N, C-alpha and C positions, 0 to 999 in steps of 0.2 A: 309784448305785443298782445292785445288783446285779440280774441276770438271774433272771426267774420259769422253775422246771423244770417248766413243766406237759406231763405224757405222758413225762417222762425216769426212768427207773426206774434208772439206772446210776449209782451213786453215784461211780466214776472220772469221768465226765463230769462230773458235776454240780460236784465237787471243781476239776477242771482247769479247766473253763470258766468258772467265776467266776458261779456260778448258786446261788441262796437255798439252803442247809442248817441243818436245825434238828438242832443233834447230839444222835444218839441212842447215840454209840459207850459212855457209862456204862452203859448198859442190856445193850450187847453185851458189857462187859466182866463186868458180874454175871453175865451168862447162864456164860459161859466157866469163870469161876469156880465158880459154886455147883452146878453140876450138869452131866448130860451128853444127857438124852434131853427135848425139850421140844415142846409141841404149843399153838399161839395161834390162836384164834378171833377175827377181825374182818370187820368188813363190807367190800363189793368197795369199790376206790378207797381205800382205806384208808393206803395205805403200806406192806403187807406186802411187794411184790414189791421195794421198796427198801430194807426192812430186811433181806432175803434178801440182796442185793448187798452191804450192808455188811458183814453178817457174813463174807461169802465173801471180802472184799478184806482184812479183818483178819487171817485164815488166808493169805492171798498173803504174806506177810513183809514187805509195803512200808508200813515204819515213817513215811518222809517223806510219803507221801499223806495222813497223818491229822494234819498240822502244825494247829495250833491247835484242834485239839479235844480234848475231855476225855482219852480214852485215849491221846492222844500225850504227856500228865504224866504218864499214871500208872506203876506199875510192870511191866505188860504187856510180855513180852519180843517181841513179835510173832514167834514162830516158824512158818516155812512149814509147812503141812499141804496135801496134795490134797484136793480137794472135788469132789464130785459134787453138781451142782444137775439138778433135775428140775421143770420147770415144765409141771404137769397140763394147764393151760391151751392147751397147744401138741400134747398127745397126742390123736390121733383116739380117737374112743368111740363111734361108732355102734351098734356090737355089742362085746359082751365078747372076740369073735375079734379085731375090727381094734384094740381097745385093745390087747389083748397083742403084735399085730405091732408095733403104734406103740411100744409102751414097748421092745420088743427091738430095733427099729431104731434107736430113740435111744441106748440102751445100748450097742449094736453101735456106733454111730458114734463113741462116745468111746473103747469098746476100740482099734478100729481107730487113731486120732489117738494113743493112748500107744504104740501098737505091740506091743499085747498080742495073741496068738494065742487062739480060744477056739472050739469047736464048740457049744456050748450053744446052744438056740433058746429054752428058756422064759424069760421075763422074769426070774423069780426067781432062775432057777440063773446067767443072765448078770450079775443084780446083786450076787449074793453073788460070783461070780467077780472081778469088777471090784473091790468093795471089797478084797477077800483080794491081788489083784495090784498095787493100787496101793500098799497099806501096804506090801508086800515091796519093790518099785521104788523107792519115796522113805524106804524105812525111816523112815516117819512112819505115825501113827494118821491116819483118813480122816475128814473132814467132810464130814455126808451134809445136803443143804437140799433139801426138798421144798416147793413153793409151790403154792396151787390144788389141795391133795391130793384134794379132794372133786369137783372140776368133772364127771369121766366120771359121778359120779352125779346129780348136781345137773340134768345137762343132760337126764336122763332121766325127771323127777319126773312128767311126763304118761303115761308108758308105766313102770310099776313093774316088770313083767317083766325088762326092759333095764335099769334101775336096780337091783334087786335081783342081776341076773349081774354086773353091774360091780362090784358092792360086793363081792360074794364073791372075783372077780379081785383087787381092791386089798388085800384081807384077807390074802390068802397073800403078795402082793408084799410088803407092808408088813412081813409077819410074819418075813420073814427077818432083819428088822435086829437082833433081839434076840440070835440066833445070834453076830452079827457083833461083838457087844461090845468082844473083845480088840482089834478092829480099827478100832476107832471113836472119836475123839475128842468130836465133837459131833453131834448130831441134832437138827435143827430143822425141825417142820412145821406149816405154816400152812394155813388154808381160811377159809372162810367158816360153815359148819356145825359143828357139835360132836355127832358122833355117839356114842353109847355104847361105851365101850371094847369092849363084848362083841361089838360089829357090825363094828366095823372094826380096833379094835386090840387084839383080845383075844389075840395073841401077844405084842405089845408092849406087857406090863403094866407097864413101867417108865418109861412115859412121863408126864412131869408137867404138867400141863394150867395154863398161867399165864394164862388170859385172865382171871379174875374175881381174880388175886393183886394184891394193893394195890401190892407194890415193882413191877411193869410195868403198872400203870394207864394208862401214858403211852407205852408202848414204841411206838405206831404214833398219828398224830396231832400237831397243833401245839398245845403248851401255850399256855393264854391268855396266862399271863406272858411268852410269845416272840413274842406278834403285833407289840408297840410295837418290842421289839430288831430283830427281823428283817425288819419288813414297815412300819416306820413311814413309812420315805420313801415308800411304794409308797400309803399313805393320804393323805400331804401331797399328792401328783402330783394325787390325785383333786378336791382342792378348789377346782380352778380351773373344774370342770365343773359343769354345772347339776344339782341335786339332792343336793348333795354341800355343805352349808353350814359344817360346821365338824368340826374332827378329831374331837372328842367325840362327836358325832350321828353321825358317819359309823363310828366304833369301835363304837358302840351299834348302829346298823343291823348290821355285820358278825357281830357276837356274837348278836344277835337271830335271824339269818337261816343261819347255818352254825356256831355253835358248841352247848353242850350235852349232846355225848357224854361217859359217862363208865362205866368199869366198875368204880370202887368207890365211886360216892356221894361223892366229895369234889374229887377232881382231874378237871377239864374239859379235854377237848381238842376241836379243831377239824378238820371234815375238809379234808384237804389238797387234795384234787382239787377241792373246791368252793372255797376259799378262792383259790388258785392261777387257777381259772376268773374267778371275780369280777374281782381286779386285772386280766386279761388283756382280759376284755369289759367291764369298768368301770360294770356296772350289776347291781342285786340283781335274781336269778334264781334258777330251780332248775338245777344244773348234773349234782348227781351223780345223781339219778334219769333224767334224758334220756339218760346212758348206758346206758341199758338196765334196768327192772325184772324182777325175775323173774317169768316167766309161771306158773311153778308156785305162787307166793306169792299173787298175783292169783286163780288160779283154786280156790284153797285157801279163802279168804275169799268168794269168791262163793258156795261152797258152804254158808258158813257165817255169813250175815250179821249174827247175833247177837253174834257175839265184839266187834263193835266197842262195844258196851255195856260192854266188860271193859279197855277200853284205859285208863282213868284210875285213877290210884291204883292198880293193879294190882301185887300183891306174889306174889313167888314164891321159893321155894326154889331153890339152887343145882343140886341133882339134878333139880330139872324143866326149870330153863335148859339142863341139859347135856343132855337128853334129844332125840333127832332119830331116830325110827324111820321109816323108808321108808313101813310100812304105817300108822302111826298118828302122823300129823303133827299136833303141836298148832300153832294158829293164833299163840298169845304168843310162845312159845320161838321158832319160826320168825322173828317179827318183829323179836325180839330181836337174832337171831345175825346176821339181814340189815341190820339198821342203822335199822329203822323204830321202833325202841324202845330206849330206853336205861337205866341205872342212875341213878335221880334220887336215892335213899336207902338205905344200907345199913344195916338195924335188926338188933341183937343179941338172942337171945333165950338160952334157957339151952340150947338144942340148937345145930341149926347155922344160922349168918343167913339172914336172908332179904333180897330187895332188893326196894325199890318201884321200878316200871320208868314211863317215861314216853314221849311221842314229844320227840325232844331239841330240835327248832326248825322255825322257820317253814318252810323248804325241806322239811323230811321230812315235815311237816304237808301241806302242798301236793302233794307227789309221792304221797302215800298215798291222799290225797283223791280227786285227778284221776282216778288210775288206776280207783279204785273206782267213780264216778260214772258214767266211761266205761265200764265193764266192766257195771253193774247195767243201764245203759238201753241199751246198744249204739249210743250215737249217736255219742261221742268228747269231746273236750275242749272243743271249740268249741261244744257242746251246753250243757256245765256252765258255761260261762264266762258264756253269754247268761242262763242261767237265775239266776246267782248276782246278777247286778246287777238282774234285774227283782225278783227278791225283796228284795235289800237297799232298792231302791225304796220296796216296796210296805209293809216293815217300818218305815222310817225317818218313812213318812207314815200309819202306823197303819192301815194297808188290809189287814188281814188276810184280804179276801175275794179281793184280788190275789194274795196269797201261796199261798192253796188251789187258785187256778184254775193257778198254775204246776207246784204239788205234785202236782195232780191228772193232767198232762202226763207229770210224770217219773214216777210211778206207773205210768202207762198204758201207758209204753214199757218197762217192766220185763218180759222174757218170761214168759209163762204158767207154762214148767216151774219157776222160782224161786220161784213163791208158795206159802204154806204157811197154811192156815185156823186162825191162832191170833192172841192179841194181840201177845203178844211178837216176832211177826215183823213186823209192822208197826211196831212202837215201834222194833225193830233198824233197820228200812230207813229210818224218819225222819230218825233220827239219823245214818246213814250219810250220806244225802243233805244233812243240815242242816249237817255236818260237812266232807263233801267240797267244799261250796259256802263253804266258810271261816267260818262262824258257831261262835263259841265257846259251844257247848252242852253243859251239864250234864246227865247222865242219871240216873236213879234217885238225886235229890237227898234226904237225910236231914232230916226234920222230928221235931219231939217227937211228932207223932201219924202219923208214918207217913212213907211216901217219895214226893217228886213224880216222876212218870214223867219230866218234863224240863223245864228250865229255859233260857230264851234270853235274854242280858244283851246291851243295846246299850247306847250312851252316855248315851240318855236315857229308855231304857225298858225294862223286865222282861216275859217272857212266861212263866207259869206253865203248864205244860201237861199234860194229862191223855189218856190214848189208851185208847179202847174198841173192843172188836170185838164183833159181832154175825153168828154163823152165819146167813148168807139165802142160800138155795137160788138157783139160776140162773132156776128157774120162778116165783119168788116175783112175786106183784102189786106195781105199784106203791104201791098202799095199804099192804101189808105190810111192804114195804122202808121207807115214811115211817114207820110207826110202831117199829120197831127203831131206826131212825137217831134219831127222838125220845127214845125210851127210854135208849139208850146216851148222847145228850148231855145229858138230864136228870141221870141217874146221874152221869154225870162230872162236870159244874158242883157238884153237891150235895155230892160227895167232895171238892173242892177248897176248897168254903166252909166244911164242916162240922169238916174237919180243920185247917184255917187253914194253908194250904200257903204263902199269900202273907205272912204274917204279918211272915217273917224280912226281908221287903224294907222293910218301912213305915217310913218316914223316911228312906228312900235319895234322897229328892228326885225319883226316876224316876217316870214313869208305869207304872202295874202293870196287865197285861192278863191275865186268866183265860181260857184257849183249851181246849177241848174238842174232841177229833177223833174222830170215828165211823167206822169201817172196817166196810164190809158187803162189798167185796170189792176187786178189784183197782184199778179205778178208780173205785169208787165211795165216795167218801169225803163226808162231812159235818161241819161247824164249827160252833162257837156260840164267841162271844168276849163277854166282859163287860170294861170299864175299871172296875178297882177305884175305889173312893170319888168316882165322877163318875156312877154309874149309869147310864153309856150302854151299849147292849146292840146289838152287830151281830151277824146271824145269816146264814149262807151261802144262798145261793140253794136 
């Protein structure tokens, strides 16, 4: 049984050390044969750095290193080329001045290693000099590989001015690559986000973005069909442990937790870091997000909680997914680029294709949910976990009053500055709370006579929900508040019944509950519930 290369991003070490390696060399061959300038966006911890190292080793000329892999048996000549590698995650970037100094120092180190003399101080000038001199020294064109190109920007999205200044510095630096065309064999740039070409790569307008290209959909990650052949022995080794009853059920659990990523809607891949961590720890858990969820993403969602209502069956065209503007960040494109959404289906139209997006798997769903509930309530993951079990017990028992009490506590813990007096806000927060607690909640469910605000479906019960907001001033009397709440509850229940929102669940064999929530303020929530067909009515205190 081969060793697991968890945390190892060095191709030579993996190959020489007898570690598992899922062959990506046919993709590398195609890159070399098909073009010259490439850009690839993939989420963090998805194998981008190992891919960069594999490309570097292909250009080392060491053919025997690739014995047993696809490219070894191909017609590739393994001609040696000088390679310049830049890992921007290792470049200091606290300010644009520090960024430029760190870039210059990194390039100068390579200049000195090659025994070249240079007097330039500006990073782009040093970069230009290094490319020209290496091409001359080795009489071969140069390969440029840039990993995590956007790290100096992403590190400062909570400080837009610094992020913008770093972006401008990088634009000038990357821009010299186009003028170096006669000296370049291949340029390959990777990162998490896809900035518009005019914002980062305005000078490098011959860069081919292969992020959503079907031919390269599987260039990173582990294809589902490779799971059995490369990790079959590791799966079998788990069957002696408690909780892993059979090969098939274990395989199904792995796919449910870590599979589901796709960039063309057809070819699915598994997050390699999560899979390797699972085999190492021998338990199903969230590994990918524990290595660090981007703080800028959570902050953005906190400002726009209504974005949760758009996460199901979200359809977008490529030009929107490509969009990443520092000053106009959209939640959905950012969720896609950082790995919280993936392509579920590609849809063809007369014009450009569109992409149906969704959450890839259980690990990502848990990651997004727990981070948001912790951020909204400012009470942490343990508070969300406790609330989950208490709400689940209430729902399983049909005790909506119990659930209401827990929800009131959750709503009350949300800071005042996040509250907006409109129905859509409470609708969004409710969906966020239920979703982060792990319940399969649909929102804005279409029926023949309208849209249900939300449905919550359990094994033996369905809750059809309607939300009503009434503007109630802080100085309103108890009597006035009670009248407003009663009006909202009556309106909501009448709407559910008149429009037949529950009819689609008749004959399901499940108990059907009609639930109306009346929101009068941050922690002022009332509820009325009826069990359909049994004429039992529960009202909150």
